[in-house]
C-alpha positions as CSV (number, residue, x, y, z in Angstrom):
1,M,45.7,-27.5,-4.5
2,N,43.9,-29.1,-1.6
3,F,40.1,-29.2,-0.9
4,K,37.8,-31.3,1.3
5,V,35.0,-33.4,-0.3
6,D,31.5,-32.3,0.9
7,A,29.4,-35.0,2.4
8,L,26.7,-34.3,-0.1
9,E,29.0,-35.3,-2.9
10,K,29.6,-38.9,-1.8
11,N,29.3,-42.0,-4.0
12,L,30.7,-40.2,-7.1
13,R,33.7,-41.5,-9.1
14,L,36.7,-39.4,-8.6
15,D,37.1,-38.5,-12.3
16,I,33.4,-37.4,-12.4
17,Y,33.8,-35.4,-9.2
18,L,36.9,-33.6,-10.5
19,S,35.3,-33.0,-13.9
20,E,32.6,-31.0,-12.1
21,K,35.2,-29.1,-10.0
22,F,37.3,-28.3,-13.1
23,S,34.5,-27.7,-15.6
24,D,36.9,-26.3,-18.2
25,R,38.6,-29.8,-18.4
26,T,37.4,-32.8,-20.4
27,R,36.8,-36.0,-18.4
28,S,39.5,-37.8,-20.4
29,N,42.0,-35.0,-19.4
30,I,41.0,-35.4,-15.8
31,Q,41.4,-39.2,-16.0
32,K,44.9,-38.7,-17.4
33,I,45.9,-36.4,-14.6
34,I,44.6,-38.9,-12.0
35,S,46.4,-41.9,-13.8
36,D,49.6,-39.9,-13.9
37,G,49.6,-39.7,-10.1
38,A,49.0,-35.9,-9.9
39,V,45.9,-36.5,-7.7
40,K,45.9,-38.0,-4.2
41,V,43.0,-38.8,-1.9
42,D,44.0,-38.6,1.8
43,G,47.6,-38.8,0.6
44,K,47.2,-41.9,-1.5
45,I,47.3,-42.3,-5.3
46,V,44.1,-43.8,-6.6
47,K,42.4,-44.8,-9.8
48,P,40.0,-42.5,-11.8
49,S,37.2,-45.0,-10.8
50,F,37.8,-44.5,-7.1
51,K,34.5,-43.8,-5.2
52,I,34.6,-40.8,-2.8
53,C,32.7,-41.1,0.5
54,G,32.7,-37.5,1.7
55,G,35.2,-35.9,4.0
56,E,38.3,-36.9,2.1
57,I,41.1,-34.4,1.4
58,I,41.9,-34.3,-2.3
59,T,45.3,-33.0,-3.4
60,V,45.7,-32.0,-7.0
61,E,49.2,-31.2,-8.1
62,E,50.2,-29.0,-11.0
63,I,46.8,-29.1,-12.7
64,D,47.5,-25.7,-14.2
65,A,50.8,-26.8,-15.7
66,V,49.2,-28.2,-18.9
67,E,47.2,-25.1,-19.5
68,T,48.2,-23.0,-22.5
69,E,48.3,-19.3,-22.8
70,Y,45.2,-17.7,-24.4
71,L,45.5,-14.8,-26.8
72,P,44.0,-11.4,-26.5
73,E,41.4,-10.7,-29.2
74,N,40.0,-7.3,-30.3
75,L,36.3,-8.2,-29.7
76,P,33.5,-5.9,-28.7
77,L,33.1,-5.2,-25.0
78,D,30.0,-3.5,-23.5
79,I,31.7,-1.9,-20.4
80,L,29.3,-0.5,-17.8
81,Y,32.0,0.6,-15.4
82,E,35.8,0.4,-15.0
83,D,38.5,1.5,-12.5
84,A,41.8,0.1,-11.2
85,D,40.2,-2.8,-9.4
86,I,37.1,-3.9,-11.3
87,I,35.5,-4.1,-14.7
88,V,31.7,-4.4,-15.0
89,V,30.5,-5.6,-18.4
90,N,27.2,-6.4,-20.1
91,K,27.8,-9.8,-21.6
92,A,26.0,-10.6,-24.9
93,R,24.0,-13.8,-25.4
94,G,25.9,-16.4,-27.2
95,I,29.3,-15.4,-25.8
96,T,31.2,-18.0,-23.7
97,V,32.8,-16.5,-20.6
98,H,36.1,-18.3,-20.7
99,P,38.1,-20.7,-22.9
100,A,37.7,-24.5,-22.4
101,E,39.1,-27.6,-24.1
102,T,36.7,-27.1,-27.1
103,V,36.6,-23.3,-27.1
104,K,39.9,-21.6,-27.5
105,S,38.9,-18.2,-28.8
106,G,36.1,-15.7,-29.1
107,T,35.3,-15.7,-25.4
108,L,34.8,-12.8,-22.9
109,V,38.2,-13.6,-21.4
110,N,39.9,-13.2,-24.8
111,A,38.3,-9.8,-25.2
112,L,39.2,-8.8,-21.6
113,L,42.9,-9.8,-22.2
114,Y,43.0,-7.4,-25.2
115,H,41.3,-4.6,-23.3
116,C,43.5,-4.5,-20.2
117,K,46.9,-5.8,-19.2
118,D,46.1,-6.8,-15.6
119,L,43.5,-9.3,-14.5
120,S,43.3,-11.4,-11.3
121,G,45.3,-14.6,-11.6
122,I,43.4,-16.6,-8.9
123,N,41.5,-18.8,-11.4
124,G,44.5,-19.5,-13.6
125,V,45.2,-18.6,-17.3
126,R,41.8,-19.8,-18.6
127,R,39.7,-17.7,-16.2
128,P,41.7,-14.6,-15.3
129,G,39.6,-12.1,-13.4
130,I,36.4,-14.2,-13.5
131,V,34.7,-14.0,-10.1
132,H,31.3,-15.4,-11.3
133,R,30.0,-16.8,-14.5
134,L,27.0,-16.6,-16.8
135,D,26.0,-19.4,-19.1
136,K,26.9,-18.9,-22.8
137,D,23.3,-18.1,-23.7
138,T,22.6,-15.9,-20.7
139,S,23.2,-12.2,-21.2
140,G,23.8,-9.4,-18.7
141,V,25.9,-7.8,-16.0
142,M,29.1,-9.4,-14.7
143,V,31.9,-8.1,-12.5
144,V,35.5,-8.9,-13.3
145,A,38.5,-8.5,-10.9
146,K,41.6,-6.7,-12.1
147,N,43.8,-7.9,-9.2
148,D,43.8,-10.8,-6.7
149,S,42.8,-8.6,-3.7
150,A,39.7,-7.4,-5.4
151,H,38.9,-11.0,-6.6
152,V,39.1,-12.4,-3.0
153,I,36.8,-9.7,-1.7
154,L,34.2,-9.9,-4.5
155,A,34.1,-13.7,-4.3
156,A,33.5,-13.5,-0.5
157,Q,30.6,-11.0,-1.2
158,I,29.0,-13.4,-3.6
159,K,29.4,-16.4,-1.2
160,N,28.1,-14.4,1.8
161,K,25.2,-12.9,-0.1
162,I,26.5,-9.3,0.2
163,A,26.6,-9.0,-3.5
164,V,23.0,-9.1,-4.9
165,R,22.2,-10.4,-8.4
166,N,18.7,-10.0,-10.0
167,Y,17.7,-11.6,-13.3
168,R,14.9,-11.1,-15.7
169,A,13.4,-14.1,-17.6
170,I,10.5,-15.0,-19.9
171,V,9.0,-18.4,-18.9
172,H,6.3,-20.7,-20.2
173,G,3.0,-20.7,-18.4
174,I,1.1,-18.3,-16.1
175,F,1.7,-18.1,-12.4
176,E,-1.1,-18.2,-9.9
177,D,1.0,-16.5,-7.2
178,S,2.7,-13.1,-7.8
179,A,5.8,-14.1,-5.9
180,G,7.5,-17.1,-4.3
181,I,10.6,-18.9,-3.1
182,I,12.0,-22.1,-4.7
183,T,14.2,-24.1,-2.4
184,G,14.9,-27.4,-4.2
185,A,18.5,-28.7,-3.8
186,I,20.4,-28.9,-7.1
187,G,22.8,-31.6,-8.2
188,R,23.8,-33.5,-11.3
189,D,21.0,-35.2,-13.2
190,K,21.3,-38.9,-12.6
191,S,20.4,-39.8,-16.2
192,D,22.4,-37.0,-17.9
193,R,25.6,-35.7,-16.3
194,K,25.6,-32.6,-18.6
195,K,22.4,-31.4,-17.0
196,M,21.5,-30.3,-13.4
197,A,18.3,-31.3,-11.6
198,V,16.5,-30.8,-8.3
199,T,17.7,-33.8,-6.3
200,A,17.5,-35.0,-2.7
201,D,21.3,-35.2,-2.4
202,G,22.1,-32.0,-4.2
203,K,23.5,-28.7,-2.8
204,P,21.1,-26.3,-1.1
205,A,19.7,-23.7,-3.6
206,V,17.3,-20.8,-3.1
207,T,15.7,-18.7,-5.8
208,E,13.2,-15.9,-5.1
209,F,10.9,-14.9,-8.0
210,H,8.4,-12.1,-8.6
211,V,6.0,-11.9,-11.5
212,L,6.3,-8.7,-13.5
213,E,3.8,-9.4,-16.2
214,R,1.4,-12.2,-17.3
215,F,0.5,-13.0,-20.9
216,K,-1.6,-15.6,-22.6
217,D,0.9,-18.5,-22.4
218,F,4.0,-16.9,-20.9
219,S,5.1,-14.8,-17.9
220,Y,7.8,-12.2,-17.4
221,V,9.5,-12.7,-14.1
222,E,12.3,-11.3,-11.9
223,C,14.5,-13.8,-10.1
224,K,16.9,-13.1,-7.2
225,L,19.6,-15.6,-6.4
226,Q,20.3,-16.4,-2.8
227,T,22.7,-19.2,-3.9
228,G,24.8,-19.6,-7.1
229,R,24.3,-23.2,-8.3
230,T,25.0,-24.2,-11.9
231,H,21.9,-23.4,-14.1
232,Q,20.0,-22.5,-10.9
233,I,17.2,-20.4,-12.3
234,R,16.8,-22.6,-15.4
235,V,16.5,-25.8,-13.2
236,H,14.3,-24.2,-10.5
237,M,11.9,-22.7,-13.0
238,A,11.6,-26.0,-14.9
239,A,11.1,-27.8,-11.7
240,I,8.0,-25.8,-10.8
241,G,6.5,-26.1,-14.3
242,H,7.7,-22.8,-15.8
243,P,10.8,-23.6,-17.9
244,L,12.5,-20.7,-19.6
245,L,11.5,-19.8,-23.1
246,G,14.2,-21.1,-25.6
247,D,15.9,-23.3,-23.0
248,E,16.5,-26.5,-25.1
249,K,18.3,-28.2,-22.3
250,Y,15.5,-28.1,-19.8
251,T,12.3,-28.1,-21.9
252,A,10.9,-29.6,-25.0
253,R,8.2,-26.9,-25.3
254,K,7.9,-25.1,-28.5
255,N,9.7,-21.7,-28.9
256,P,7.6,-19.5,-31.3
257,F,9.9,-16.5,-31.0
258,D,13.2,-15.4,-32.6
259,I,15.7,-16.0,-29.8
260,R,18.6,-18.4,-29.7
261,G,19.1,-19.8,-26.2
262,Q,17.2,-19.2,-23.0
263,A,15.4,-15.9,-22.4
264,L,17.4,-15.1,-19.3
265,H,19.2,-11.8,-18.5
266,S,21.4,-10.8,-15.6
267,H,19.7,-7.4,-15.1
268,T,21.2,-5.9,-11.9
269,L,24.2,-6.4,-9.7
270,S,24.8,-4.7,-6.4
271,L,28.1,-4.9,-4.6
272,I,30.5,-3.2,-2.3
273,H,33.6,-1.8,-4.0
274,P,36.7,-3.8,-2.8
275,T,38.7,-0.6,-2.2
276,T,36.4,2.3,-1.6
277,K,33.8,0.2,0.3
278,A,31.0,2.1,-1.4
279,R,27.9,0.3,-2.3
280,M,27.6,0.2,-6.2
281,D,24.6,-0.7,-8.3
282,F,24.8,-1.7,-11.9
283,V,22.0,-2.2,-14.5
284,A,22.4,-4.0,-17.8
285,P,19.6,-3.0,-20.2
286,L,17.4,-5.8,-21.4
287,P,18.8,-7.2,-24.7
288,E,17.0,-6.5,-28.0
289,D,15.7,-10.1,-28.5
290,M,13.9,-10.2,-25.1
291,T,12.6,-6.7,-25.6
292,K,11.2,-7.6,-29.0
293,I,9.5,-10.7,-27.5
294,L,7.9,-8.7,-24.7
295,N,6.6,-6.2,-27.2
296,Q,5.0,-9.0,-29.2
297,L,3.4,-10.5,-26.1
298,R,2.1,-7.1,-25.1
299,G,0.7,-6.5,-28.5
């Protein structure tokens, strides 16, 4: 596996850089892979502490070799659409999308493996069929690829903004403007590597928002992603002073409602079918916890 380091990612340790690339691996596991000589930078074996400068070619050998097979599990699946190429699901809040070092079962992938025999193998055994992800505590619509051809086409649509994703969120505070565009670049938080932040040396990120309703201390907004950075909506909303309700990672503000995790829902997904080439639009109904909160706010 070869890839080129982006200039924006310079000055990172190699082990930290690869931990971000392979988010389903622990840093200690990445360090072992590097120390075992399975990683080369411009053809040379280096230490985990090696500082990247940008522009290097990194070769990772047999990183999938240590992965184990994950078992199908008969778990509930809310399927919005399915054919020979894709499955579109409404993921519930609290469900992890794919297995990781600390999560071996109970994921969306485990449920998908039970439901169907064939899924795209492009992302390895931990992430079969997974074209894009949602955070554990974000609910809503996702598309999954059943074969490699569909996977490549769908991934390109997301990268090239052909696929359109709209989210609904309940956030703290009241907006003065009815709509806006947030353009802060997003990178790892310098003080906490488990968090993302708006940083000068981050990757470009653009989020459009439109206010749907205003309440006393909260707002209900629709967000459209023009890019797909980690925690993008959560980071951007916090950056402009409107963190998501229930988002313990990005705000210390009090959550007076019955919701576990951030009030964020992937509401609609529009894409072009990889085989028929027809434009398809999918809607995942707002989950019960967010609907209940909105009714309380309206009351």
